[in-house]
ROKOLTI-125565 format. One line per 10 residues: for each residue y, x, z of C-alpha. Coordinates in pm, whole numbers, plus 50000, padded with zeros to 5 digits. Layout:
# ROKOLTI-125565
Y:X:Z ~ ...
This chain:
# ROKOLTI-125565
50022:50032:49969 ~ 50313:50146:49887 ~ 50641:50153:50132 ~ 50805:49941:50034 ~ 50514:49637:49982 ~ 50422:49739:50386 ~ 50829:49666:50491 ~ 50837:49364:50263 ~ 50516:49240:50428 ~ 50638:49315:50778
50990:49160:50780 ~ 50845:48837:50609 ~ 50565:48776:50877 ~ 50705:48925:51158 ~ 50804:48680:51408 ~ 50956:48859:51680 ~ 51340:48827:51740 ~ 51384:48660:51384 ~ 51202:48328:51419 ~ 51482:48141:51250
51408:48371:50980 ~ 51065:48322:50964 ~ 51093:47942:50983 ~ 51370:47964:50656 ~ 51111:48158:50465 ~ 50846:47880:50564 ~ 51054:47624:50419 ~ 51130:47843:50072 ~ 50750:47869:50076 ~ 50709:47503:50052
51018:47408:49853 ~ 50864:47603:49557 ~ 50477:47482:49656 ~ 50593:47147:49648 ~ 50796:47214:49291 ~ 50496:47371:49123 ~ 50262:47130:49242 ~ 50478:46837:49158 ~ 50509:46989:48790 ~ 50181:47042:48741
50104:46670:48862 ~ 50370:46518:48637 ~ 50258:46721:48346 ~ 49916:46624:48397 ~ 49979:46264:48367 ~ 50201:46327:48087 ~ 49963:46483:47885 ~ 49679:46204:47993 ~ 49901:45939:47845 ~ 49980:46089:47547
49641:46159:47477 ~ 49529:45827:47555 ~ 49813:45678:47349 ~ 49743:45927:47072 ~ 49375:45865:47047 ~ 49430:45471:47049 ~ 49624:45475:46770 ~ 49421:45783:46595 ~ 49139:45494:46629 ~ 49286:45224:46464
49453:45413:46181 ~ 49209:45694:46132 ~ 49360:46032:46030 ~ 49563:45975:45718 ~ 49615:45758:45413 ~ 49612:45855:45048 ~ 49904:45622:44887 ~ 50031:45607:44561 ~ 50382:45558:44387 ~ 50262:45326:44112
50051:44977:44256 ~ 49752:44913:44081 ~ 49695:45283:44008 ~ 49446:45345:44280 ~ 49161:45117:44196 ~ 49083:45193:43884 ~ 49064:45545:43949 ~ 48852:45488:44308 ~ 48535:45674:44205 ~ 48706:45975:44100
48932:45970:44358 ~ 48704:45950:44630 ~ 48482:46234:44482 ~ 48802:46469:44503 ~ 48876:46334:44850 ~ 48572:46385:45031 ~ 48528:46742:44822 ~ 48871:46856:44970 ~ 48839:47110:45276 ~ 48926:46983:45568
48814:46556:45469 ~ 48481:46449:45623 ~ 48498:46091:45570 ~ 48684:45856:45322 ~ 48698:45483:45339 ~ 48945:45238:45059 ~ 49135:45006:45224 ~ 49350:44662:45193 ~ 49640:44602:45382 ~ 49835:44301:45419
49982:43996:45663 ~ 49845:43683:45663 ~ 49820:43329:45888 ~ 49510:43281:46127 ~ 49436:42911:46261 ~ 49241:42711:46394 ~ 49249:42367:46652 ~ 49428:42595:46928 ~ 49700:42715:46743 ~ 49871:42930:46475
49863:43372:46449 ~ 50038:43593:46225 ~ 49800:43890:46208 ~ 49744:44203:45978 ~ 49441:44157:45804 ~ 49271:44490:45673 ~ 48984:44495:45464 ~ 48763:44785:45494 ~ 48392:44905:45350 ~ 48142:44792:45632
47949:45085:45557 ~ 48188:45407:45559 ~ 48421:45181:45817 ~ 48231:45388:46149 ~ 48322:45677:46003 ~ 48696:45659:45951 ~ 48819:45467:46229 ~ 48657:45521:46537 ~ 48773:45185:46692 ~ 48501:45023:46464
48179:45302:46589 ~ 48103:45018:46871 ~ 48116:44729:46629 ~ 47825:44866:46395 ~ 47643:44500:46411 ~ 47946:44350:46347 ~ 48042:44506:46091 ~ 47738:44434:45918 ~ 47775:44097:45913 ~ 48090:44106:45772
47930:44077:45426 ~ 47668:43810:45546 ~ 47649:43504:45287 ~ 47813:43187:45290 ~ 48160:43233:45537 ~ 48305:43580:45506 ~ 48338:43730:45862 ~ 48599:43850:46039 ~ 48674:44089:46346 ~ 48974:44019:46583
49131:44160:46885 ~ 49078:44052:47248 ~ 49426:43928:47312 ~ 49422:43740:46982 ~ 49051:43581:47059 ~ 49235:43477:47417 ~ 49505:43320:47271 ~ 49344:43110:47053 ~ 49049:43053:47291 ~ 48818:43224:47004
48421:43323:47068 ~ 48159:43501:46859 ~ 48064:43245:46600 ~ 48432:43035:46614 ~ 48537:42934:46297 ~ 48936:43008:46158 ~ 49098:42969:45878 ~ 49348:43213:45688 ~ 49642:43150:45457 ~ 49796:43435:45246
50120:43301:45117 ~ 50042:43463:44791 ~ 49681:43367:44772 ~ 49698:43219:44404 ~ 49954:43278:44093 ~ 50036:42973:43883 ~ 50240:42856:43609 ~ 50450:42775:43925 ~ 50407:43092:44120 ~ 50225:43212:44394
50070:42889:44586 ~ 49944:42974:44937 ~ 49560:42989:44926 ~ 49334:42885:45274 ~ 48995:43054:45324 ~ 48769:42968:45613 ~ 48594:43313:45809 ~ 48374:43335:46121 ~ 48471:43566:46388 ~ 48182:43799:46402
48302:44034:46645 ~ 48560:44108:46882 ~ 48733:44448:46945 ~ 49006:44600:47258 ~ 49184:44901:47197 ~ 49384:44831:47524 ~ 49701:44831:47322 ~ 49798:44508:47288 ~ 50005:44517:46969 ~ 49649:44606:46807
49416:44357:47016 ~ 49662:44043:46909 ~ 49743:44070:46550 ~ 49518:44285:46379 ~ 49180:44174:46183 ~ 48933:44334:45991 ~ 48729:44157:45671 ~ 48544:44307:45389 ~ 48722:44448:45106 ~ 48563:44162:44880
48671:43873:45129 ~ 49046:44037:45139 ~ 49082:44027:44786 ~ 48967:43689:44783 ~ 49208:43526:45006 ~ 49495:43783:44878 ~ 49389:43660:44498 ~ 49390:44010:44391 ~ 49188:44178:44114 ~ 48858:44323:44197
48905:44648:44211 ~ 49275:44664:44383 ~ 49280:44869:44714 ~ 49581:44960:44891 ~ 49498:45295:44982 ~ 49228:45526:45104 ~ 49168:45651:45445 ~ 49066:45984:45563 ~ 48929:46192:45852 ~ 48952:46540:45889
48776:46769:46086 ~ 49033:46917:46285 ~ 49294:46613:46465 ~ 49569:46896:46495 ~ 49604:47030:46147 ~ 49584:46699:45935 ~ 49944:46825:45816 ~ 49806:47094:45666 ~ 49508:46906:45544 ~ 49776:46608:45369
49935:46850:45209 ~ 49648:47039:45034 ~ 49494:46715:44951 ~ 49816:46577:44791 ~ 49829:46883:44585 ~ 49465:46836:44489 ~ 49512:46503:44368 ~ 49847:46538:44193 ~ 50065:46280:44094 ~ 50122:45985:44143
49914:45977:44463 ~ 50044:46151:44787 ~ 49906:46169:45110 ~ 50063:46098:45533 ~ 49914:46211:45798 ~ 49891:46015:46119 ~ 50128:46315:46260 ~ 50384:46171:45964 ~ 50330:45789:46075 ~ 50366:45832:46442
50620:46093:46450 ~ 50887:45912:46654 ~ 50634:45790:46906 ~ 50510:46150:46970 ~ 50833:46288:46948 ~ 51007:46061:47213 ~ 50684:46158:47417 ~ 50761:46549:47377 ~ 51108:46466:47463 ~ 51008:46293:47803
50808:46588:47906 ~ 51082:46839:47851 ~ 51290:46609:48095 ~ 51059:46581:48325 ~ 50997:46948:48307 ~ 51385:47042:48387 ~ 51418:46768:48636 ~ 51132:46922:48843 ~ 51221:47273:48784 ~ 51542:47162:48970
51303:47161:49302 ~ 51185:47480:49285 ~ 51529:47595:49211 ~ 51603:47460:49544 ~ 51317:47642:49749 ~ 51443:47987:49540 ~ 51783:47865:49690 ~ 51616:47917:50022 ~ 51466:48231:49929 ~ 51852:48348:49907
51935:48223:50241 ~ 51642:48366:50421 ~ 51669:48705:50263 ~ 52066:48710:50299 ~ 52005:48617:50680 ~ 51728:48922:50681 ~ 51945:49176:50537 ~ 52215:49051:50755 ~ 51932:49099:51085 ~ 51817:49451:50938
52121:49644:50875 ~ 52023:49856:51141 ~ 51688:49947:51001 ~ 51829:49957:50675 ~ 52083:50207:50768 ~ 51827:50394:50944 ~ 51574:50393:50636 ~ 51867:50543:50404 ~ 51991:50815:50682 ~ 51557:50913:50672
51597:50947:50283 ~ 51511:50580:50136 ~ 51710:50532:49816 ~ 51910:50249:49722 ~ 51648:50159:49469 ~ 51369:50162:49728 ~ 51600:49914:49951 ~ 51625:49697:49636 ~ 51279:49718:49578 ~ 51205:49580:49947
51348:49262:49949 ~ 51288:49205:49587 ~ 50893:49192:49676 ~ 50985:48998:49958 ~ 51137:48729:49803 ~ 50887:48759:49512 ~ 50599:48708:49757 ~ 50763:48408:49880 ~ 50762:48279:49503 ~ 50368:48389:49485
50284:48204:49792 ~ 50441:47877:49673 ~ 50361:47911:49340 ~ 49995:47922:49495 ~ 50022:47647:49745 ~ 50146:47433:49438 ~ 49874:47494:49238 ~ 49639:47420:49472 ~ 49826:47071:49594 ~ 49876:46975:49253
49564:47096:49050 ~ 49360:46905:49374 ~ 49563:46629:49367 ~ 49491:46576:48998 ~ 49148:46647:49023 ~ 49116:46363:49267 ~ 49289:46112:49077 ~ 49083:46187:48786 ~ 48767:46154:48939 ~ 48824:45847:49179
49117:45687:48992 ~ 49235:45531:49311 ~ 49582:45452:49148 ~ 49520:45168:48902 ~ 49754:45003:48651 ~ 49781:44724:48490 ~ 49656:44647:48208 ~ 49885:44406:48054 ~ 50135:44651:48056 ~ 49978:44968:47998
49715:45064:47726 ~ 49505:45193:47997 ~ 49385:45041:48424 ~ 49382:45382:48593 ~ 49630:45701:48595 ~ 49518:45937:48295 ~ 49543:46324:48421 ~ 49488:46599:48203 ~ 49589:46943:48316 ~ 49595:47239:48047
49589:47611:48132 ~ 49911:47678:47877 ~ 50124:47385:48126 ~ 49997:47533:48437 ~ 50096:47941:48332 ~ 50432:47821:48182 ~ 50523:47595:48553 ~ 50386:47964:48739 ~ 50594:48185:48535 ~ 50914:47920:48582
50857:47949:48971 ~ 50809:48325:48936 ~ 51176:48386:48730 ~ 51279:48147:48930 ~ 51241:48338:49257 ~ 51273:48654:49134 ~ 51619:48579:49040 ~ 51682:48452:49338 ~ 51612:48794:49476 ~ 51881:48990:49302
52181:48955:49514 ~ 52066:49033:49829 ~ 51874:49293:49705 ~ 52163:49433:49569 ~ 52354:49359:49878 ~ 52122:49556:50110 ~ 52110:49890:49929 ~ 52480:49890:49880 ~ 52492:49936:50221 ~ 52636:50261:50375
52444:50409:50652 ~ 52755:50567:50840 ~ 52947:50199:50814 ~ 52598:50019:50897 ~ 52566:50236:51222 ~ 52923:50229:51361 ~ 52872:49840:51411 ~ 52538:49846:51545
């Protein structure tokens, strides 16, 4: 152990004649620990909420979509497009889809819904939310009345269950000499899904491609676009760019990041804001370090003078007080890690904080604590504690031994 570290630890943990300074140092450690623990826990909750929201959005919308600037060019070129898309690096699944808005009605009421026509065979690969409904997807194309899969909130609102009959109305279903005429067709509910997101569960419905074309009065080869699934979720932008270059004009590709940029930008901004706010708690603890070190310098003026008279340099004196502040920061950071990570693990395992399902997308508080966040929090806390030591350490190093001993 070096001379500076030995003196710093003695000054920090010795209680004789300086109990008040020891208590201030203890409060500094606790202040840093509370700030670090709160940061770890809050950022863990933000990570959990944003990850859950991302998974639900992607589960219902795939990782990217291929569209065309010229209407009607996707369907006639579908076989060739599907071949190119599936052969593109990074793409693991593709599915044509139809997107339209219709009215769903039964004796209990009427509700506007977003109708999505899907291919029952490839839908589970492209949309993770439909994987548990493999049986219901097969029933979409059963003989007789076409099937439809609806959300849980929509089913509750209209008192629908599996096997219920509903009518779908498309405002532009049939084209005649007088213009477009509404088209009404009966459907049978063959499945009910639940994502936890009210927007999807209350206004989204799935039917087969053929049934969607029938209610919309579209040509036999009509599709709205092609949904794709990629192997690397966070590399979707680069995969989309490469696929768009491969397909060429008039086709273009949008990734899930582009389609939901506003939502995730808002979440990122909130996370940064909360990080800055809670870092101020750590800063309060670092201010206590300044107080304790200044008081310690005043208390140990005689000791500092003796050490300097015996040959200790100003650099060594400065190092003693810097080390003392860094030890306080290190202990506070470690205690904060124990508090934040420990409480986070308890919340994740036992889920004793429940959330109202009709307000949030899940029923418990999600926690995802990542190593980069933990390291950034620790580094920020240690940097603040180090900066807090500079002024007291500098004052101690500038003491003149003769002047200091004169007043002792």
